[in-house]
Biotite code that builds the C-alpha atoms (Angstrom):
import biotite.structure as struc

atoms = struc.array([
    struc.Atom([21.768, -27.481, 41.380], chain_id="A", res_id=1, res_name="MET", atom_name="CA", element="C"),
    struc.Atom([18.676, -25.778, 40.119], chain_id="A", res_id=2, res_name="SER", atom_name="CA", element="C"),
    struc.Atom([17.430, -23.687, 37.242], chain_id="A", res_id=3, res_name="ASN", atom_name="CA", element="C"),
    struc.Atom([18.240, -20.018, 36.979], chain_id="A", res_id=4, res_name="GLY", atom_name="CA", element="C"),
    struc.Atom([18.886, -17.973, 40.053], chain_id="A", res_id=5, res_name="ALA", atom_name="CA", element="C"),
    struc.Atom([17.030, -20.103, 42.590], chain_id="A", res_id=6, res_name="SER", atom_name="CA", element="C"),
    struc.Atom([18.547, -21.545, 45.738], chain_id="A", res_id=7, res_name="GLU", atom_name="CA", element="C"),
    struc.Atom([20.464, -23.548, 46.907], chain_id="A", res_id=8, res_name="PRO", atom_name="CA", element="C"),
    struc.Atom([23.674, -21.884, 45.814], chain_id="A", res_id=9, res_name="TRP", atom_name="CA", element="C"),
    struc.Atom([25.904, -24.768, 46.882], chain_id="A", res_id=10, res_name="VAL", atom_name="CA", element="C"),
    struc.Atom([25.093, -28.438, 46.415], chain_id="A", res_id=11, res_name="VAL", atom_name="CA", element="C"),
    struc.Atom([27.047, -31.425, 47.627], chain_id="A", res_id=12, res_name="LEU", atom_name="CA", element="C"),
    struc.Atom([26.466, -34.497, 45.477], chain_id="A", res_id=13, res_name="VAL", atom_name="CA", element="C"),
    struc.Atom([27.852, -37.952, 44.780], chain_id="A", res_id=14, res_name="PRO", atom_name="CA", element="C"),
    struc.Atom([30.551, -37.975, 42.126], chain_id="A", res_id=15, res_name="GLU", atom_name="CA", element="C"),
    struc.Atom([29.087, -38.526, 38.652], chain_id="A", res_id=16, res_name="GLY", atom_name="CA", element="C"),
    struc.Atom([25.523, -37.474, 39.515], chain_id="A", res_id=17, res_name="SER", atom_name="CA", element="C"),
    struc.Atom([23.473, -37.804, 36.319], chain_id="A", res_id=18, res_name="ALA", atom_name="CA", element="C"),
    struc.Atom([21.110, -35.015, 37.388], chain_id="A", res_id=19, res_name="GLY", atom_name="CA", element="C"),
    struc.Atom([23.968, -32.581, 37.907], chain_id="A", res_id=20, res_name="VAL", atom_name="CA", element="C"),
    struc.Atom([25.574, -33.571, 34.589], chain_id="A", res_id=21, res_name="ARG", atom_name="CA", element="C"),
    struc.Atom([22.249, -32.865, 32.845], chain_id="A", res_id=22, res_name="ARG", atom_name="CA", element="C"),
    struc.Atom([21.910, -29.445, 34.507], chain_id="A", res_id=23, res_name="GLN", atom_name="CA", element="C"),
    struc.Atom([25.508, -28.521, 33.660], chain_id="A", res_id=24, res_name="LEU", atom_name="CA", element="C"),
    struc.Atom([24.872, -29.467, 30.025], chain_id="A", res_id=25, res_name="ALA", atom_name="CA", element="C"),
    struc.Atom([21.724, -27.315, 30.008], chain_id="A", res_id=26, res_name="GLU", atom_name="CA", element="C"),
    struc.Atom([23.671, -24.354, 31.411], chain_id="A", res_id=27, res_name="LEU", atom_name="CA", element="C"),
    struc.Atom([26.368, -24.759, 28.762], chain_id="A", res_id=28, res_name="THR", atom_name="CA", element="C"),
    struc.Atom([23.758, -25.071, 25.993], chain_id="A", res_id=29, res_name="ALA", atom_name="CA", element="C"),
    struc.Atom([22.316, -21.701, 27.064], chain_id="A", res_id=30, res_name="LYS", atom_name="CA", element="C"),
    struc.Atom([25.778, -20.107, 26.850], chain_id="A", res_id=31, res_name="GLY", atom_name="CA", element="C"),
    struc.Atom([26.676, -20.326, 30.528], chain_id="A", res_id=32, res_name="GLY", atom_name="CA", element="C"),
    struc.Atom([30.062, -21.469, 31.753], chain_id="A", res_id=33, res_name="ARG", atom_name="CA", element="C"),
    struc.Atom([31.154, -24.432, 33.858], chain_id="A", res_id=34, res_name="VAL", atom_name="CA", element="C"),
    struc.Atom([34.431, -23.973, 35.739], chain_id="A", res_id=35, res_name="HIS", atom_name="CA", element="C"),
    struc.Atom([36.243, -26.947, 37.269], chain_id="A", res_id=36, res_name="HIS", atom_name="CA", element="C"),
    struc.Atom([38.310, -27.046, 40.460], chain_id="A", res_id=37, res_name="PHE", atom_name="CA", element="C"),
    struc.Atom([40.429, -29.887, 41.802], chain_id="A", res_id=38, res_name="ASP", atom_name="CA", element="C"),
    struc.Atom([39.979, -30.195, 45.574], chain_id="A", res_id=39, res_name="ALA", atom_name="CA", element="C"),
    struc.Atom([43.726, -30.876, 45.893], chain_id="A", res_id=40, res_name="ARG", atom_name="CA", element="C"),
    struc.Atom([44.219, -27.196, 45.018], chain_id="A", res_id=41, res_name="ASP", atom_name="CA", element="C"),
    struc.Atom([41.776, -26.084, 47.727], chain_id="A", res_id=42, res_name="LEU", atom_name="CA", element="C"),
    struc.Atom([43.101, -27.789, 50.877], chain_id="A", res_id=43, res_name="VAL", atom_name="CA", element="C"),
    struc.Atom([44.644, -24.546, 52.168], chain_id="A", res_id=44, res_name="THR", atom_name="CA", element="C"),
    struc.Atom([43.092, -21.115, 52.334], chain_id="A", res_id=45, res_name="GLU", atom_name="CA", element="C"),
    struc.Atom([45.870, -19.732, 50.105], chain_id="A", res_id=46, res_name="GLN", atom_name="CA", element="C"),
    struc.Atom([45.161, -22.534, 47.641], chain_id="A", res_id=47, res_name="GLY", atom_name="CA", element="C"),
    struc.Atom([41.478, -21.537, 47.517], chain_id="A", res_id=48, res_name="VAL", atom_name="CA", element="C"),
    struc.Atom([42.404, -17.906, 46.845], chain_id="A", res_id=49, res_name="TYR", atom_name="CA", element="C"),
    struc.Atom([44.891, -18.850, 44.127], chain_id="A", res_id=50, res_name="ARG", atom_name="CA", element="C"),
    struc.Atom([42.636, -21.391, 42.358], chain_id="A", res_id=51, res_name="ALA", atom_name="CA", element="C"),
    struc.Atom([39.569, -19.157, 42.389], chain_id="A", res_id=52, res_name="PHE", atom_name="CA", element="C"),
    struc.Atom([41.522, -16.084, 41.281], chain_id="A", res_id=53, res_name="ALA", atom_name="CA", element="C"),
    struc.Atom([43.062, -17.966, 38.346], chain_id="A", res_id=54, res_name="GLU", atom_name="CA", element="C"),
    struc.Atom([40.024, -19.961, 37.251], chain_id="A", res_id=55, res_name="THR", atom_name="CA", element="C"),
    struc.Atom([37.455, -17.186, 37.641], chain_id="A", res_id=56, res_name="LEU", atom_name="CA", element="C"),
    struc.Atom([39.797, -14.404, 36.555], chain_id="A", res_id=57, res_name="ARG", atom_name="CA", element="C"),
    struc.Atom([39.527, -12.269, 39.665], chain_id="A", res_id=58, res_name="PHE", atom_name="CA", element="C"),
    struc.Atom([40.909, -8.752, 39.163], chain_id="A", res_id=59, res_name="PRO", atom_name="CA", element="C"),
    struc.Atom([44.535, -7.947, 39.989], chain_id="A", res_id=60, res_name="GLY", atom_name="CA", element="C"),
    struc.Atom([43.511, -6.059, 43.118], chain_id="A", res_id=61, res_name="TYR", atom_name="CA", element="C"),
    struc.Atom([41.912, -9.234, 44.615], chain_id="A", res_id=62, res_name="PHE", atom_name="CA", element="C"),
    struc.Atom([42.839, -9.119, 48.322], chain_id="A", res_id=63, res_name="GLY", atom_name="CA", element="C"),
    struc.Atom([43.404, -12.867, 48.857], chain_id="A", res_id=64, res_name="ARG", atom_name="CA", element="C"),
    struc.Atom([41.074, -13.210, 51.832], chain_id="A", res_id=65, res_name="ASN", atom_name="CA", element="C"),
    struc.Atom([37.591, -14.619, 52.367], chain_id="A", res_id=66, res_name="TRP", atom_name="CA", element="C"),
    struc.Atom([35.791, -11.257, 52.147], chain_id="A", res_id=67, res_name="ASP", atom_name="CA", element="C"),
    struc.Atom([37.553, -10.534, 48.867], chain_id="A", res_id=68, res_name="ALA", atom_name="CA", element="C"),
    struc.Atom([36.436, -13.925, 47.499], chain_id="A", res_id=69, res_name="VAL", atom_name="CA", element="C"),
    struc.Atom([32.826, -13.003, 48.328], chain_id="A", res_id=70, res_name="VAL", atom_name="CA", element="C"),
    struc.Atom([33.222, -9.620, 46.627], chain_id="A", res_id=71, res_name="ASP", atom_name="CA", element="C"),
    struc.Atom([34.780, -11.089, 43.492], chain_id="A", res_id=72, res_name="CYS", atom_name="CA", element="C"),
    struc.Atom([32.227, -13.919, 43.239], chain_id="A", res_id=73, res_name="LEU", atom_name="CA", element="C"),
    struc.Atom([29.509, -11.287, 43.408], chain_id="A", res_id=74, res_name="GLY", atom_name="CA", element="C"),
    struc.Atom([30.930, -9.398, 40.449], chain_id="A", res_id=75, res_name="ASP", atom_name="CA", element="C"),
    struc.Atom([32.423, -11.798, 37.893], chain_id="A", res_id=76, res_name="LEU", atom_name="CA", element="C"),
    struc.Atom([33.263, -10.582, 34.395], chain_id="A", res_id=77, res_name="CYS", atom_name="CA", element="C"),
    struc.Atom([31.084, -11.459, 31.412], chain_id="A", res_id=78, res_name="GLY", atom_name="CA", element="C"),
    struc.Atom([33.752, -13.674, 29.887], chain_id="A", res_id=79, res_name="GLU", atom_name="CA", element="C"),
    struc.Atom([33.633, -15.925, 32.972], chain_id="A", res_id=80, res_name="VAL", atom_name="CA", element="C"),
    struc.Atom([29.817, -15.951, 33.160], chain_id="A", res_id=81, res_name="THR", atom_name="CA", element="C"),
    struc.Atom([29.023, -16.458, 29.493], chain_id="A", res_id=82, res_name="GLY", atom_name="CA", element="C"),
    struc.Atom([28.026, -12.830, 29.050], chain_id="A", res_id=83, res_name="GLY", atom_name="CA", element="C"),
    struc.Atom([25.943, -12.932, 32.208], chain_id="A", res_id=84, res_name="GLY", atom_name="CA", element="C"),
    struc.Atom([24.125, -16.208, 31.414], chain_id="A", res_id=85, res_name="VAL", atom_name="CA", element="C"),
    struc.Atom([25.507, -17.875, 34.536], chain_id="A", res_id=86, res_name="GLY", atom_name="CA", element="C"),
    struc.Atom([28.173, -20.132, 35.947], chain_id="A", res_id=87, res_name="ILE", atom_name="CA", element="C"),
    struc.Atom([28.599, -23.331, 37.839], chain_id="A", res_id=88, res_name="ALA", atom_name="CA", element="C"),
    struc.Atom([31.795, -24.078, 39.697], chain_id="A", res_id=89, res_name="GLY", atom_name="CA", element="C"),
    struc.Atom([32.407, -27.794, 40.128], chain_id="A", res_id=90, res_name="VAL", atom_name="CA", element="C"),
    struc.Atom([34.813, -29.018, 42.828], chain_id="A", res_id=91, res_name="VAL", atom_name="CA", element="C"),
    struc.Atom([36.023, -32.533, 42.012], chain_id="A", res_id=92, res_name="HIS", atom_name="CA", element="C"),
    struc.Atom([37.214, -34.817, 44.822], chain_id="A", res_id=93, res_name="GLY", atom_name="CA", element="C"),
    struc.Atom([35.676, -32.633, 47.535], chain_id="A", res_id=94, res_name="ALA", atom_name="CA", element="C"),
    struc.Atom([36.198, -35.441, 50.085], chain_id="A", res_id=95, res_name="ASP", atom_name="CA", element="C"),
    struc.Atom([39.676, -33.959, 50.617], chain_id="A", res_id=96, res_name="LEU", atom_name="CA", element="C"),
    struc.Atom([38.133, -30.764, 51.976], chain_id="A", res_id=97, res_name="LEU", atom_name="CA", element="C"),
    struc.Atom([36.056, -32.364, 54.727], chain_id="A", res_id=98, res_name="LEU", atom_name="CA", element="C"),
    struc.Atom([38.885, -32.463, 57.239], chain_id="A", res_id=99, res_name="GLN", atom_name="CA", element="C"),
    struc.Atom([40.166, -28.956, 56.553], chain_id="A", res_id=100, res_name="THR", atom_name="CA", element="C"),
    struc.Atom([39.437, -26.338, 59.196], chain_id="A", res_id=101, res_name="ALA", atom_name="CA", element="C"),
    struc.Atom([38.177, -23.944, 56.527], chain_id="A", res_id=102, res_name="HIS", atom_name="CA", element="C"),
    struc.Atom([35.589, -26.266, 54.914], chain_id="A", res_id=103, res_name="PHE", atom_name="CA", element="C"),
    struc.Atom([32.460, -24.828, 56.617], chain_id="A", res_id=104, res_name="PRO", atom_name="CA", element="C"),
    struc.Atom([33.685, -21.274, 55.989], chain_id="A", res_id=105, res_name="LEU", atom_name="CA", element="C"),
    struc.Atom([34.452, -22.151, 52.354], chain_id="A", res_id=106, res_name="PHE", atom_name="CA", element="C"),
    struc.Atom([30.858, -23.317, 51.829], chain_id="A", res_id=107, res_name="VAL", atom_name="CA", element="C"),
    struc.Atom([29.522, -20.179, 53.537], chain_id="A", res_id=108, res_name="SER", atom_name="CA", element="C"),
    struc.Atom([31.732, -17.954, 51.362], chain_id="A", res_id=109, res_name="VAL", atom_name="CA", element="C"),
    struc.Atom([30.495, -19.696, 48.204], chain_id="A", res_id=110, res_name="LEU", atom_name="CA", element="C"),
    struc.Atom([26.909, -19.132, 49.364], chain_id="A", res_id=111, res_name="CYS", atom_name="CA", element="C"),
    struc.Atom([27.591, -15.469, 50.141], chain_id="A", res_id=112, res_name="GLN", atom_name="CA", element="C"),
    struc.Atom([29.240, -14.805, 46.774], chain_id="A", res_id=113, res_name="GLY", atom_name="CA", element="C"),
    struc.Atom([26.543, -16.645, 44.846], chain_id="A", res_id=114, res_name="ALA", atom_name="CA", element="C"),
    struc.Atom([23.809, -14.835, 46.770], chain_id="A", res_id=115, res_name="ASP", atom_name="CA", element="C"),
    struc.Atom([25.309, -11.507, 45.730], chain_id="A", res_id=116, res_name="ARG", atom_name="CA", element="C"),
    struc.Atom([25.733, -12.597, 42.104], chain_id="A", res_id=117, res_name="ALA", atom_name="CA", element="C"),
    struc.Atom([22.175, -13.911, 41.962], chain_id="A", res_id=118, res_name="ASN", atom_name="CA", element="C"),
    struc.Atom([20.807, -10.556, 43.144], chain_id="A", res_id=119, res_name="SER", atom_name="CA", element="C"),
    struc.Atom([20.020, -7.481, 41.052], chain_id="A", res_id=120, res_name="ALA", atom_name="CA", element="C"),
    struc.Atom([20.264, -5.214, 44.117], chain_id="A", res_id=121, res_name="VAL", atom_name="CA", element="C"),
    struc.Atom([23.116, -4.326, 46.456], chain_id="A", res_id=122, res_name="ASP", atom_name="CA", element="C"),
    struc.Atom([23.186, -4.937, 50.202], chain_id="A", res_id=123, res_name="LEU", atom_name="CA", element="C"),
    struc.Atom([21.247, -1.687, 50.762], chain_id="A", res_id=124, res_name="ASP", atom_name="CA", element="C"),
    struc.Atom([18.526, -2.735, 48.314], chain_id="A", res_id=125, res_name="GLY", atom_name="CA", element="C"),
    struc.Atom([19.603, -0.328, 45.575], chain_id="A", res_id=126, res_name="ASP", atom_name="CA", element="C"),
    struc.Atom([19.665, -1.592, 41.958], chain_id="A", res_id=127, res_name="PRO", atom_name="CA", element="C"),
    struc.Atom([23.048, -2.745, 40.680], chain_id="A", res_id=128, res_name="LEU", atom_name="CA", element="C"),
    struc.Atom([24.484, -1.606, 37.350], chain_id="A", res_id=129, res_name="ASP", atom_name="CA", element="C"),
    struc.Atom([24.527, -5.228, 36.189], chain_id="A", res_id=130, res_name="ARG", atom_name="CA", element="C"),
    struc.Atom([21.892, -7.934, 35.886], chain_id="A", res_id=131, res_name="PRO", atom_name="CA", element="C"),
    struc.Atom([21.659, -10.824, 38.329], chain_id="A", res_id=132, res_name="ALA", atom_name="CA", element="C"),
    struc.Atom([23.881, -13.736, 37.316], chain_id="A", res_id=133, res_name="VAL", atom_name="CA", element="C"),
    struc.Atom([22.931, -17.318, 38.155], chain_id="A", res_id=134, res_name="ALA", atom_name="CA", element="C"),
    struc.Atom([25.872, -18.715, 40.100], chain_id="A", res_id=135, res_name="GLU", atom_name="CA", element="C"),
    struc.Atom([26.014, -22.161, 41.686], chain_id="A", res_id=136, res_name="HIS", atom_name="CA", element="C"),
    struc.Atom([28.718, -24.396, 43.108], chain_id="A", res_id=137, res_name="PHE", atom_name="CA", element="C"),
    struc.Atom([28.743, -28.190, 43.035], chain_id="A", res_id=138, res_name="VAL", atom_name="CA", element="C"),
    struc.Atom([30.993, -30.181, 45.371], chain_id="A", res_id=139, res_name="LEU", atom_name="CA", element="C"),
    struc.Atom([31.380, -33.787, 44.229], chain_id="A", res_id=140, res_name="GLU", atom_name="CA", element="C"),
    struc.Atom([32.123, -36.524, 46.772], chain_id="A", res_id=141, res_name="PHE", atom_name="CA", element="C"),
    struc.Atom([33.323, -40.070, 46.175], chain_id="A", res_id=142, res_name="ARG", atom_name="CA", element="C"),
    struc.Atom([32.089, -41.095, 49.628], chain_id="A", res_id=143, res_name="ASP", atom_name="CA", element="C"),
    struc.Atom([28.698, -39.407, 49.766], chain_id="A", res_id=144, res_name="PHE", atom_name="CA", element="C"),
    struc.Atom([27.164, -39.644, 53.237], chain_id="A", res_id=145, res_name="ASP", atom_name="CA", element="C"),
    struc.Atom([24.261, -37.202, 53.265], chain_id="A", res_id=146, res_name="ARG", atom_name="CA", element="C"),
    struc.Atom([23.920, -36.963, 57.058], chain_id="A", res_id=147, res_name="GLU", atom_name="CA", element="C"),
    struc.Atom([27.662, -36.568, 57.663], chain_id="A", res_id=148, res_name="LYS", atom_name="CA", element="C"),
    struc.Atom([27.935, -33.860, 55.005], chain_id="A", res_id=149, res_name="LEU", atom_name="CA", element="C"),
    struc.Atom([24.892, -31.976, 56.266], chain_id="A", res_id=150, res_name="ALA", atom_name="CA", element="C"),
    struc.Atom([26.322, -32.017, 59.799], chain_id="A", res_id=151, res_name="ALA", atom_name="CA", element="C"),
    struc.Atom([29.758, -30.818, 58.622], chain_id="A", res_id=152, res_name="ARG", atom_name="CA", element="C"),
    struc.Atom([28.290, -27.945, 56.565], chain_id="A", res_id=153, res_name="VAL", atom_name="CA", element="C"),
    struc.Atom([25.668, -26.965, 59.150], chain_id="A", res_id=154, res_name="GLY", atom_name="CA", element="C"),
    struc.Atom([26.232, -23.603, 60.788], chain_id="A", res_id=155, res_name="GLN", atom_name="CA", element="C"),
    struc.Atom([23.967, -20.771, 61.949], chain_id="A", res_id=156, res_name="PRO", atom_name="CA", element="C"),
    struc.Atom([24.448, -18.595, 58.845], chain_id="A", res_id=157, res_name="ASP", atom_name="CA", element="C"),
    struc.Atom([23.316, -21.341, 56.443], chain_id="A", res_id=158, res_name="LEU", atom_name="CA", element="C"),
    struc.Atom([20.174, -23.286, 55.768], chain_id="A", res_id=159, res_name="ILE", atom_name="CA", element="C"),
    struc.Atom([21.183, -26.845, 54.947], chain_id="A", res_id=160, res_name="VAL", atom_name="CA", element="C"),
    struc.Atom([18.759, -29.216, 53.270], chain_id="A", res_id=161, res_name="THR", atom_name="CA", element="C"),
    struc.Atom([19.315, -32.894, 52.627], chain_id="A", res_id=162, res_name="ALA", atom_name="CA", element="C"),
    struc.Atom([17.427, -34.462, 49.762], chain_id="A", res_id=163, res_name="GLY", atom_name="CA", element="C"),
    struc.Atom([17.604, -37.669, 47.807], chain_id="A", res_id=164, res_name="ASP", atom_name="CA", element="C"),
    struc.Atom([21.179, -37.713, 46.550], chain_id="A", res_id=165, res_name="GLY", atom_name="CA", element="C"),
    struc.Atom([22.218, -34.176, 47.524], chain_id="A", res_id=166, res_name="PHE", atom_name="CA", element="C"),
    struc.Atom([22.859, -31.734, 50.347], chain_id="A", res_id=167, res_name="VAL", atom_name="CA", element="C"),
    struc.Atom([22.081, -28.102, 49.596], chain_id="A", res_id=168, res_name="GLY", atom_name="CA", element="C"),
    struc.Atom([23.318, -24.955, 51.334], chain_id="A", res_id=169, res_name="ALA", atom_name="CA", element="C"),
    struc.Atom([22.024, -21.404, 51.090], chain_id="A", res_id=170, res_name="ALA", atom_name="CA", element="C"),
    struc.Atom([22.272, -18.338, 53.284], chain_id="A", res_id=171, res_name="LEU", atom_name="CA", element="C"),
    struc.Atom([19.964, -18.174, 56.277], chain_id="A", res_id=172, res_name="ASN", atom_name="CA", element="C"),
    struc.Atom([17.856, -15.043, 55.614], chain_id="A", res_id=173, res_name="PRO", atom_name="CA", element="C"),
    struc.Atom([17.408, -14.469, 59.355], chain_id="A", res_id=174, res_name="GLU", atom_name="CA", element="C"),
    struc.Atom([21.172, -13.945, 59.599], chain_id="A", res_id=175, res_name="VAL", atom_name="CA", element="C"),
    struc.Atom([21.971, -12.374, 56.222], chain_id="A", res_id=176, res_name="TRP", atom_name="CA", element="C"),
    struc.Atom([18.997, -10.317, 55.026], chain_id="A", res_id=177, res_name="HIS", atom_name="CA", element="C"),
])
């Protein structure tokens, strides 16, 4: 994770990472919100839609598809974001997601939604009627193998970086901007 609205939007880390715990505490101290997800609830696409809609209070018209997740992540209500301070979504036990067919798409969708939330302009470059909201997602792994995770997340629409104790994912600007 990082400060404010800087990339990467999605980080994969070992379970119990002290650095992540510190950053989550800093976010909470500033008034931001940390939302927790159990990977057992995310092993199916319908489970992802249900868990995210409930936890992040998606509107009733949420379409229960990947594009709708992106749209809703890009426009979360103030109650969910600490009045616009920011959010972090933490997925516990993310090892369960590695073998799901939707895992790479899930990471891409989180990056897309966070990219929109972290922007003060729409896709056409026009100012939005809301401020940018810092939005990050943390996937915690019991069995953290940096190279294996980077390979599983890697896809043309993302830039994947592997650092000491983390793998980060953000949108590839050559594909998305």
